[in-house]
C-alpha positions in Angstrom: 4.1 -22.1 34.9 6.4 -19.7 33.0 6.3 -19.4 29.2 8.7 -21.9 27.6 10.7 -21.0 24.5 9.6 -22.3 21.1 10.8 -19.6 18.7 11.7 -19.7 15.0 13.0 -16.5 13.3 13.2 -16.3 9.6 14.3 -13.4 7.4 14.2 -13.8 3.6 13.1 -12.7 0.2 9.4 -13.2 -0.5 9.1 -16.1 -2.9 5.4 -16.6 -2.7 2.5 -14.6 -1.1 -0.3 -17.1 -0.5 -2.4 -15.2 2.0 -6.1 -15.2 1.2 -9.6 -14.8 2.7 -11.8 -17.8 3.2 -14.4 -19.4 5.5 -13.6 -22.0 8.1 -15.4 -25.3 8.2 -17.9 -23.7 10.7 -18.6 -20.9 8.2 -16.6 -18.2 10.1 -14.9 -15.5 8.0 -11.2 -15.6 8.3 -7.9 -14.9 6.5 -4.7 -16.9 6.4 -2.4 -18.9 4.3 1.4 -18.6 4.1 4.4 -16.7 3.0 7.4 -18.5 1.6 10.7 -16.8 2.4 14.1 -17.6 0.8 17.2 -17.3 2.9 20.8 -16.7 1.9 21.5 -20.5 1.6 18.6 -20.8 -0.9 16.4 -22.5 1.7 12.7 -21.8 1.3 10.6 -21.6 4.4 6.8 -21.6 4.6 5.4 -19.5 7.4 1.7 -19.9 8.2 -0.8 -17.3 9.4 -4.4 -17.3 10.5 -6.9 -14.8 12.0 -10.6 -14.4 12.2 -12.1 -11.5 10.4 -14.0 -10.2 13.5 -13.1 -9.7 17.1 -14.8 -11.7 19.9 -16.4 -10.3 23.0 -15.9 -11.5 26.6 -18.4 -14.3 25.9 -16.4 -15.5 22.9 -19.1 -14.3 20.4 -18.1 -12.5 17.2 -18.6 -8.8 17.1 -18.9 -6.6 14.0 -15.4 -5.0 14.6 -12.6 -6.2 12.4 -9.7 -7.8 14.2 -6.2 -6.3 14.3 -4.6 -9.3 12.6 -7.2 -9.5 9.9 -6.4 -5.9 8.9 -2.7 -6.6 9.0 -3.0 -9.8 6.9 -5.2 -8.0 4.4 -2.5 -5.4 4.0 0.1 -8.2 3.5 -2.2 -10.0 1.0 -2.7 -6.8 -1.1 0.6 -5.1 -0.9 3.5 -7.5 -0.3 5.3 -8.3 -3.5 6.7 -11.8 -4.2 9.2 -12.9 -6.8 6.4 -14.2 -9.1 4.8 -10.7 -9.4 8.0 -8.7 -9.8 8.7 -6.9 -13.0 12.0 -7.3 -14.7 14.7 -5.7 -12.6 12.4 -5.3 -9.6 13.3 -6.8 -6.3 10.8 -8.8 -4.1 10.1 -7.6 -0.6 12.2 -8.9 2.3 10.2 -10.1 5.2 11.4 -10.8 8.8 9.5 -13.2 11.0 10.5 -12.8 14.7 7.8 -14.7 16.5 7.5 -18.0 14.5 7.1 -21.3 16.3 7.2 -25.0 15.5 3.8 -26.6 15.5 2.8 -30.2 15.1 1.3 -31.4 11.8 0.0 -35.0 11.8 -1.9 -36.7 9.0 -2.7 -40.1 7.6 -0.4 -41.2 4.9 -1.2 -43.1 1.7 -0.2 -46.3 3.3 -2.5 -45.8 6.3 0.3 -44.9 8.8 0.4 -41.5 10.6 3.0 -39.1 9.3 4.2 -36.4 11.7 6.0 -33.2 10.5 6.5 -29.7 11.7 5.1 -26.5 10.3 6.1 -22.9 11.3 3.4 -20.5 12.4 3.6 -16.9 13.3 1.4 -13.8 13.9 3.5 -10.7 13.0 4.8 -9.9 9.5 7.6 -7.4 9.5 8.6 -5.8 6.2 12.3 -4.8 6.0 12.8 -1.3 4.6 15.0 -1.1 1.4 17.5 1.2 3.2 18.2 -1.8 5.5 18.6 -4.5 2.9 22.4 -4.4 2.9 22.7 -4.9 6.6 20.0 -7.6 6.8 21.1 -11.2 7.2 18.8 -13.6 5.4 18.7 -16.7 7.7 16.4 -19.0 9.6 17.1 -20.0 13.3 15.3 -21.9 16.1 15.5 -21.8 19.8 13.4 -24.5 21.6 13.0 -25.7 25.1 11.7 -29.1 25.9 12.3 -32.7 26.9 14.6 -34.9 24.9 12.6 -37.9 23.8 15.3 -39.6 21.7 19.0 -39.5 20.8 20.3 -42.0 18.2 22.8 -42.4 15.5 21.7 -41.3 12.0 21.7 -44.1 9.5 21.5 -43.3 5.8 21.0 -46.3 3.4 22.0 -48.7 6.2 25.2 -46.8 6.9 25.8 -44.6 10.0 26.5 -41.0 8.8 28.2 -40.0 12.0 25.5 -37.4 12.7 23.1 -37.7 15.7 19.3 -37.5 15.5 17.6 -35.8 18.4 13.9 -35.6 18.9 12.8 -33.0 21.4 9.3 -32.7 22.8 8.6 -28.9 22.9 5.8 -28.0 25.3 2.7 -26.4 23.7 1.1 -24.1 26.2 -2.1 -22.2 26.7 -2.3 -18.8 28.4 -5.0 -17.0 30.3 -3.9 -13.6 29.1 -1.0 -11.6 27.6 2.1 -10.0 28.9 4.1 -10.5 32.1 1.0 -11.4 34.2 -0.1 -14.2 31.9 -0.3 -17.7 33.4 0.8 -20.6 31.2 -0.4 -24.2 31.3 1.2 -27.2 29.6 -1.2 -28.4 26.9 0.6 -30.8 24.5 3.8 -32.1 23.2 5.2 -30.8 19.9 7.9 -33.3 18.7 10.7 -31.5 16.8 13.3 -33.6 15.0 16.8 -32.2 14.9 20.3 -33.2 13.8 23.7 -32.8 15.4 26.5 -32.7 12.7 29.1 -35.4 13.1 31.7 -32.6 13.8 29.9 -31.8 17.0 28.5 -35.3 17.9 31.2 -36.0 20.5 30.8 -32.6 22.2 27.1 -33.1 22.3 27.5 -36.5 24.0 30.1 -35.1 26.5 27.7 -32.3 27.5 25.6 -34.9 29.2 22.4 -34.9 27.3 20.1 -37.9 27.9 16.6 -39.1 27.0 14.2 -37.5 29.5 16.4 -34.5 30.2 15.1 -30.9 29.9 17.2 -28.4 28.0 17.2 -25.6 25.3 18.6 -26.3 21.9 19.5 -23.6 19.4 20.3 -24.0 15.7 19.5 -23.3 12.1 16.6 -24.4 9.9 17.7 -25.7 6.5 15.3 -26.5 3.6 17.1 -26.4 0.4 17.7 -28.3 -2.9 21.1 -29.5 -4.0 21.3 -30.0 -7.8 24.1 -32.2 -9.1 24.8 -33.1 -12.7 25.3 -36.7 -13.7 27.0 -37.6 -17.0 26.6 -40.9 -18.7 29.2 -41.7 -21.3 27.7 -42.2 -24.7 28.9 -45.0 -27.1 28.6 -42.4 -29.8 27.5 -38.8 -30.1 27.4 -36.5 -27.1 27.4 -37.7 -23.5 24.0 -38.0 -21.8 23.6 -35.4 -19.0 20.9 -35.1 -16.4 20.3 -33.1 -13.2 19.6 -34.9 -9.9 17.8 -33.0 -7.2 18.5 -33.8 -3.5 16.3 -32.2 -0.9 18.1 -31.2 2.2 15.8 -30.6 5.2 17.0 -30.4 8.7 17.0 -28.5 11.9 20.7 -28.4 12.7 21.7 -28.0 16.3 24.5 -25.5 16.9 24.4 -25.2 20.7 22.5 -26.0 23.8 22.1 -25.1 27.5 23.1 -27.2 30.4 20.9 -30.2 31.2 18.2 -29.8 33.8 15.2 -31.8 35.0 11.5 -31.3 34.3 10.9 -30.4 38.0 13.0 -27.2 37.6 10.5 -25.9 35.1 7.2 -26.4 37.0 6.5 -29.7 35.4 5.7 -32.9 37.2 5.9 -36.5 36.1 2.1 -36.6 36.3 1.9 -33.7 33.8 4.5 -35.3 31.5 2.6 -38.6 31.5 -0.6 -36.8 30.7 1.0 -35.0 27.8 2.4 -38.3 26.5 -1.1 -39.9 26.7 -2.7 -37.0 25.0 -0.2 -37.2 22.1 -0.7 -41.0 21.8 -4.4 -40.6 21.7 -4.3 -38.0 19.0 -2.2 -40.1 16.8 -4.4 -43.1 17.4 -7.5 -41.1 16.4 -5.8 -40.0 13.2 -4.8 -43.5 12.3 -8.3 -44.8 12.9 -9.7 -42.1 10.7 -12.0 -40.7 13.5 -10.3 -37.3 13.2 -8.0 -35.4 10.9 -4.9 -33.9 12.5 -5.7 -30.4 13.4 -3.3 -27.6 14.3 -3.7 -24.0 15.2 -2.0 -21.3 13.3 -0.4 -19.0 15.9 -3.0 -20.1 18.4 -6.2 -19.8 16.3 -8.6 -22.6 15.5 -8.0 -23.7 11.9 -7.4 -27.0 10.3 -4.0 -26.7 8.7 -2.8 -30.3 9.0 -2.1 -31.3 5.4 0.8 -33.2 3.8 3.3 -30.4 3.2 4.4 -29.9 -0.4 7.9 -31.1 -1.2 9.0 -27.6 -2.1 8.1 -26.1 1.2 8.9 -26.7 4.8 8.5 -30.3 5.7 11.6 -31.6 7.5 11.8 -35.1 8.7 8.5 -36.8 7.8 8.2 -39.5 10.5 6.1 -42.6 10.4 
């Protein structure tokens, strides 16, 4: 089958450089971690990376030759400057990620239930040159193809907000190579939760989207903090003031392509049912404690499924 779109692009100021060398659970030398980028709306997005230190041969055995991405990530680790390490009056680097993708991140919550979130993984790190800063837009966008699993009204504190909640099952794929000759195979579902603003809800409904339909949805990724000041009137003396932080996390849909069916994308009902069963089995294993949710960072084997910190990308934790 053809490659299906699952693309997240993020350009922002480098807030935190957390790339480091380590060993995997199997004792393999690797490098990885994340970069946190701040966009113009003050959203902060965590982008994850991973690479083995050494290349593999045709038999999948490690060689003594360092891999391309290991060298690139070592350079990023040592030379990219984040806000924390800037001197007074110095600007952090601006980084552009053009090949990011949503990945699934599932783990067992404190109450024993399975929590499902999304992380963003990428392979290439592009440093924006200072001469291009003024013309660079700091933003985070997504473009995802998949099957609509759910469309429902958003309810906040038992009151409908007017927004719509859409869950799309993006199709995780494996490939037998690279480039135009690569053959892709459907491997798993990656549920991505999105929101349609109430101003566009009617238009979305009228476009004919339905549960089970295949489409492409495009929008913006938002992960910001809204700080409001609350004032409590004092009986005497000065009024009591406090700041309240509200975390705004959403993948907001801005547009979408016309509805199609799975059969127009080299999928069959048998394949879709198999992907559903695989997803269900994975969640059951996590819930039973027989396995921890594992996810690959940009296609590499690494256990990165952990409860995401509140200050980084973790939209729509779902039970």
